[in-house]
C-alpha positions as CSV (number, residue, x, y, z in Angstrom):
1,M,45.6,57.0,35.2
2,N,46.2,55.0,31.9
3,T,46.6,51.3,32.4
4,S,47.5,49.0,29.4
5,A,47.0,45.3,29.7
6,Y,50.3,43.4,29.2
7,N,50.1,40.4,27.0
8,A,52.7,38.0,28.1
9,D,53.8,35.7,25.2
10,T,55.9,32.8,26.7
11,R,56.6,31.1,23.5
12,I,60.4,30.5,22.7
13,K,62.1,32.7,20.1
14,S,65.8,32.1,20.7
15,V,68.1,29.8,22.6
16,D,71.8,30.8,23.2
17,F,74.6,29.7,25.8
18,S,77.1,31.5,27.9
19,N,80.0,29.7,29.7
20,E,77.6,28.9,32.5
21,S,74.1,29.7,31.5
22,L,71.4,28.8,29.2
23,V,69.9,32.0,27.8
24,V,66.2,31.7,26.2
25,G,64.6,34.6,24.7
26,L,60.7,34.7,24.6
27,M,58.4,36.2,22.1
28,D,57.4,39.1,24.4
29,G,61.2,40.1,24.9
30,R,61.9,38.6,28.2
31,I,65.0,36.9,28.5
32,I,65.5,33.9,30.8
33,S,69.0,33.1,32.0
34,V,69.3,29.7,34.2
35,P,72.5,28.0,35.4
36,L,73.5,25.5,32.7
37,I,74.3,22.9,35.6
38,F,70.4,22.5,36.2
39,Y,70.3,20.7,32.9
40,P,73.2,18.1,32.9
41,R,72.4,16.8,29.3
42,L,72.9,20.3,28.0
43,F,75.9,20.7,30.5
44,N,77.6,17.7,29.2
45,A,76.6,18.2,25.7
46,T,79.2,19.4,22.9
47,K,78.9,22.7,21.6
48,K,77.5,21.3,18.3
49,Q,75.0,19.2,20.1
50,G,73.8,22.3,22.3
51,L,73.5,24.3,19.2
52,N,71.2,21.7,17.4
53,W,67.7,22.6,19.0
54,K,64.4,23.0,17.7
55,I,61.2,24.9,18.8
56,A,58.6,22.3,20.1
57,G,55.3,22.1,21.7
58,G,53.6,24.9,19.7
59,G,56.4,27.2,20.6
60,Y,56.5,26.7,24.3
61,G,59.3,24.2,24.3
62,V,62.6,23.6,23.0
63,H,63.9,20.1,21.9
64,W,67.6,19.0,21.6
65,P,67.3,15.8,19.2
66,E,71.0,14.6,19.7
67,I,70.7,14.5,23.4
68,D,67.0,13.9,23.9
69,E,66.4,17.1,26.0
70,D,63.2,18.9,26.2
71,L,62.6,22.0,28.2
72,S,59.4,24.2,28.4
73,S,59.2,28.0,28.8
74,E,57.0,27.5,31.9
75,G,59.9,25.2,33.6
76,L,62.4,27.7,32.8
77,L,60.6,30.5,34.2
78,L,60.1,28.6,37.2
79,G,63.6,27.8,37.4
80,T,63.0,24.0,37.6
81,P,66.1,21.9,37.3
82,A,65.9,18.7,35.4
83,P,64.8,15.6,37.5
84,I,67.8,13.6,38.7
85,A,67.7,10.2,36.9
């Protein structure tokens, strides 16, 4: 039996939105979709603010400067909602 090792690469490649979800593409081809309501700052942001994101943390995070929101690929993979302020 041949087995090849899978090298997960959880760096963030892309960020997009649907009406109800945050959709994040990872470098290894996986796509994470989480409810937008998990992240109130993003949920309440304008479309322009939501589309103004930057890769951060060596590729393992994403930052929205206009709304001061930061998310990590690890937190997204775990489905961790934003803390309630």
